[in-house]
N, C-alpha and C positions, 0 to 999 in steps of 0.2 A: 502741384496744382496751385496756381497763384490766386490770391483773393482779388475779386473784381469789385471796384468801388461802387457804392450805391448810396442812396439817400437815407436809408434806414427807416423809411416811412412804411408802416404796416396797416393794411386795410383787412379786416376780418369780418365776414358775414356769417351769422349762425342761424340755422333753421332747426326746428324740432324741439325736443323736450329739455327739461332742466339738466339732464345729464350732459347734453350737448353744450348748454350754457357753461357748465362747470368745465368741460373739456376745453372750451375756448379760453376761459380764464387761466387755466393752467398753461396752455400754449403761449398765451400773451406774456405771462409772467416769465417763462423761460426765455422768450425772445427779448424781453426788456433787459435781461442780463447781458445781452449782446448789443445793448444801446439802441434797440428798435423803439420807435415812438408810434403810438396809435394815431391814425387819421381817419376822419369820416369821409374824406374825398378820395374815391377810388382812383381818380385820374392822377392824384398826387403821389400815390403809393407806388413803390417799385417792388413790393411784396404783397400779393393778394391771396388770401386764404378763404376758402369756403368750407365751413363745417356743416356737414350734410346729414339729412335724415332720409330713411328709406321706408318708414312706416306707412306713409301715404304717397300716392303718385304725384299729387300736386306739389309736394315739397321737392321732388326730383325735377319736375318740369321747371320750377322756379330757378333752380341752380343751373340747369342747362341754358335757360334764357339769359341768365347773368353771364355765363361763360361765352355765349354768343355775342353779347354786347361788347365784350372786351377783346374780341377775337383779333382785331387788327392793331391793337395798341403796341404790340411788339415791333411793328415796323419802324416806329419813331422812338422806341424805348428799349434798346437792346438788353438792358440790365433787368428788365421786368421778369419776375418769377411768379407763376400762377400755380397754386396748389389746391387740391381737393382732399379733404380729410373727413373722417367720420364714417357713419354707417354706409352711405352710398359708395364711398371709396372702397370699403371692405367687400361689399357685395358685387360691385360692377367695375372693377379696376380696368379691365380690357375695354369695356364698352365706353368708359369715360375717354380714354385716349382715342378711341375710334370716332366718337362724336365730337370731341374737342381736342384735336391733335396739338393745339397750342398750349395745353396743360403741361406743366413741368414736373409736378410730383403728385402722387396719389398715395395717401397714408391712411391706414386702417385705424380702428378704434383702439387697438392695443399697442400702437407704435408712436403715440403722440410725442413721447420723449425724444424721438429721433428727428423731429421736424427742424430744429435749428441747424443740425448738421446737414440734413438733406437740402435745405434751402441754399446753404453755402456751396454744396456740391453741384446743384443744378445751375447756380449762377456762374460758377467758374468753368464747369465742363460743358454746359449747354446740352447735357444729356438727361433723358427722363430718369426720374428717381421713383422707386416704389418701396414701400415697407408695409407688409400685410401680415395678419395672423393666419394661422392654419385654418383650413376648412374644418367643419365639425367632424368630417370623416377622414381628415388628413393625418390622423395618428391616434395614439391613445388619449383618453380623457385628460390625463396629466399633461401630456405634451401639448395638446390643443389649449388647455387652460393656461399653461405657462406662456403660450404665444400671445395671450391677451393680458399682458401685465397691466395692472392698474398703475396709473401715472398720476401721482399726487404730491410732487415734491415742492411746488411753489404755488403762490396765490397772487392774484392781481386785483386789488380793491376796485379799480376802475371798471372792471368787467362784471361786477356783482349787481344784483337787482337794486341795491342801494348800499351806501357805506356801512349800514347797520345790519345787513342781512347777508347770509352766505350759505351756499350749498356745501354739504359734506357727503362724499360718496362713502357708503358703508359696505357696498357690495357691487359687483359687476356681473354681467351675464344673466342668463335665464335658462332653466331646464323645463319650463312648462310646455313648450312646443304647441301653443295654440295654432290651429291650422291656418289662420289668416296672417300670422305675425312673422316678421323677418328677424326679430331681435335675437333669438337664439343663434342665428347664423352670423349676424353682424356684431354682436357683443360677446359671443362665446359662452362657455359653460358658467353656471352659477358659482361665484366665489365670494365669500365674505371676508372683509378685511379684519385684521386683528383689532380687538377692542382697545388695546393700549395705544395703537397708532391713531385710532379715531379720537380717543380722549385727548391725546396730545395735540391733534389738529384743532379740536374745539378750543382748547386752552389758548393756542396761538391766535386763533381768530378773535377770541375774547380780548386778548391783549391788544389787538388791532382796532378795537372799538365795536366789534360785531355784537349785537344784542340778540339776534334771532338766527338760529341755525335750522336748516331743513335737511334732514338725513335722506339720502337718495339711494334707491335701488329699483331694479325693474319689478321685483316683488319684494319690497323692503321688509315686510313682516315675515319673510322666510329666512331672515338673518340667523346664522348659526356659526359659531366659531369656538373652537377649544383652544384655550391659552393657559399655560401654567397649570394644566390638569383640570381646569374648570370650563364647563361648557357655558357659553353666553348665548342667550336668545335675545330677541328684540327688547323684551321687558328689562332684561339685565343691562343691556346697553344704555337704555334710557336712564336707568337708575345710576349707572356709572358716570354719565356726563351731566346729570341733573344739577349738581351743586357747583358746577364750574362758575367761578366768580366772574361776574360781568354778563353772563348769558341770562337772558330774561324769558326767552321763549324757545321751545323746541317743537318742530314739526317733522313729519316723515311721510314720504310718498314714494311709490304707489303701492297699495296693499292688495294682496291676493285673498279672495274670500275664504278659501279653505284653510288658510294659515292665520286667521283672526282668532287667536287663542284667548282664553279667559285671563291668563296672567298678563297678557299685553293690555287688554281692556282695563284691568285693575290698575296697571301702571299709569295709564292715561288718566284714570280717575284720581289716583292718589298722589301723583307728582304734580305740584302746582305749576311748574314751568311748562309742562307738556300741554300743547293746545288741544282743546276739545273739538278736534276736527279730524275726520278720517276720509281719505279718498279711496273708495273700494269699487272698482269697475264691475258692473254687472254684465255689460255688453248685450244682453238680450233678456227678455222676460219669458222666453219660450224654451222649454226643455229640449225640443228637437233641434233648435238652433244652437243651444249651448253644447249639445252633444256633437253636432257637426263642427262646431268651433273648437272642440276638445278643451273646454274650459274646466272640466273636472268637478263640476258641482251642478246641482239642480236648482230650480227656482225655490223649492221647499228648503233646501240647505241654505240658500242665500237669505231667505226669510228668517230662518232660525238664527243666522248670524246677526241680522238686523235687530231681532228681538233681544239678543244678548247685549248688543251695543246700547240699545235704549234702556234696558234694565240696569246695566252697570254704570253707564255714563248718561244720566238724564240731561237732555238739552244738547247732547253732542251733535254737531253738524256733520252730515255725511254727503259727499258728492260722488258722482258716478260717471262712467263712460258707457256709450251705446254705439253699436254699429247698425246702421240701417241698410237694407238691400244686400245682406250677405246671401251667398248662394242658396237658392231654394226658399228664401223667406216669403211665405205667403202673407196675404193681408191679415189672416187670423193670427199668424205669428207676430206680425208687427203690432197688432192691437194688444197682444199680451204684454209686449214691452211698454206700450203706453199705459196699460193698467198697472204695471210694476212702478212706474214713475208716480202715478196717482196714489198708490198705496204707501210708498215710502217717502214721498215728498222730499226728494233730494234738495240740498241747498242749491246745487247747480249740477248740470250734466254736460259733459263734453260729447257732442254727437257728431259722428262721422259717417259719410257715405262709403260703403265698401268699394275698394278698388283692388283688382288682382295684383298680387306682388310676386314676381318671379322668385322661385326658390322656396316658396311656402307650400305646405301640404295641400291647401285648398286649391292652389293654382293647378295642381296636377290631378286632383280628384274630381272637381265639379266645374261646370261652366259658370261664368259670371252672367247668370241668366235673368237678372232683374234689370229692366230697362232704366236708362239714366233718368228719364222724366219721372218714373215711379220712385226711384231713390231720392230725387230732389223733393218730391211732394212729401214723402215720409219724413225726410230730414226737417222740412219746414214745419210739418205738423207736430213733430216731437219737440222741436225748439219752441214753438208757440206754447205747447203744454207746459214745458219746463219753466218758461218765462212767467207764465201765469202763476204757477205754484211758487216760484221764487219771489214774485211780487207780493203775493198774499202773505207768505211767511215773513218777508221783510217788514211788512206793515205792522207786525206784532211788536217791532222794536220802537215804533213811534211813541214818544213820551217817556222812553227809558234813557238811562245814562249808560254808556258803554265805555270800556277801557280800550284804548287804541295805542298801538305802537306806531308813532308817526314816522313815515318813511321819507317825507320831504315833499317837494312841490308835486302837485297833481299833473297829469298829462296836459290838461287844459292850461294850467299856469305855465308849464314849460313851453307849450306852443306859443303862448302870448308873450313869452320873454320875461314873465314876472319872476322866474326863478333866478335870473341874473340881475334883477333890479335891487335897489336899496329899500324897497317898500317894507314897512314894519309888519304888514299883513298881506299874505297871499293865500291862494287856495292850496291846501295841503291834503295829503291822502295817507291813510294807514289802514290797518286791519285789526279786527277784534280777535279775541281768543278763539272764536269759532270761525275765523277766516272770512268774515264779511268785510267788504271794502267800505270804508267810511271817508267821506269828503267833508272838509270843514275849513273855515278861514282861521289863520293864526300866523304867528311870527315864524319865519323860516328857521329860527334858531331852535324851534321845538323838534326838529328832525332828530331822530334817534332816541327820543324820550317817550315815556308812557304818559298819555294824557286822557282825560275824561271828556267825553263828548255827549251832549244832549241831542238825541235824534228827533228831528221834527218833520222829516219827509223821507221818501224812499223812491228808488226805481227797482226794476227787477234785478239789477246787479249791484246797487249801491245804497248805502245809508247816508243821508244828508243831515248835517247837524251843526251845532255851535259848541265851541270849546268851553268848558267850565273852568273858571278861575276861582281861586279862593283868597279871601282877604281876611287877615287877622286884625280884629278890632277889640281892644280892651279884653284880651283873653278869649274872645269868641271867634269861632271860625264860621265865616259866612260864604255860601255859594253865590257866585256872581256869574250867571250865564252871559256870554258875550254874543250879541246879536250879529249874525253873519249876513 
């Protein structure tokens, strides 16, 4: 099989969660070893990869639209290789080839390490390539789990949220089987990575200049692994990596309410580098809906968890997820979810309209019986409520000084081209210890450093402020707020 020449230009598009973002980073790092270069121009690339999500219908439609737009590019570019990877690939491999016969390779979530080889084979043979994990019913738990091998050998800084932030996968898969969710099928059985490997990866990232790591798992606080005769839970893992030199902040997402243990809350309280922020999806404020979703807890149990969070970690920010329009959701059920948001005043909530997902329990058990216009109304009402609460709670920060990890130029500054200019002051962005976004003006060289910002205004999503500088005069330290 002879190698076919090509320009080594790679275009990759990622949709979905942080886990997908990390997967893309790892794939790009592997391809760079074969001298691939990233490009933002899809027409210039002769290797095009789409890293996909199946959690929501909209994400799948977006990928099929993109595939349709490049359908005829192979006519003038015989070396072009088009690949679909990730959750949608694992779930719908045959459907992808049916809807988009010009796709060359379909690679599931557990076979990302094979992508460089599969690209070469597709380009030289011009035959379709597939690499997929076993179905959940395709063998023993061990054999299915082994087919979802975690792939974490290489990292690529260019694919990170910023040069100073990185994701670290501590577990893969999920065994919760919520009736609306495809993740147990697309990501496989729940498996926790060895703590020694995680600690080693964090050290490597710190050596690369990373200041903040976010530990990832579908239900990250379910982490459990026995190594050298000792069982490690999430609290133990946080303690293990806490003193890594160079790491200044540690986050972890996403949490499962029933696994929010006291020892974990105490670790968040007692370990200074661990952010006082927890993302704990509620999904609904109605017990009937939670039971239908098979979430495994009641509203009373979620409330008890929130009480323990507030008692153990005063001031801890909590965000949540909600699904509106799930099968059988009455107006009364919806209002109970609204009441839950009012009661707990989440920092923010990610709100989604329910859509049927083939392969889930809900898809086979109940009709998708809530009209689209009702879903849209409930979505907007809940979003309006959450925005009002976020705005009111953010207003409490006006007149205070917050510590921020500066991530670099804001989206506004980047769009204006300020990030590439020689200006000594541009609009910067960062986050507080409780995960609130802060925008302020300052020198681009502040990126990657901890700065203090005086907050003077807010929006529902952002704190607006001025960086605080300090001047030493005759042995005295004086605060000098810089007007932005």
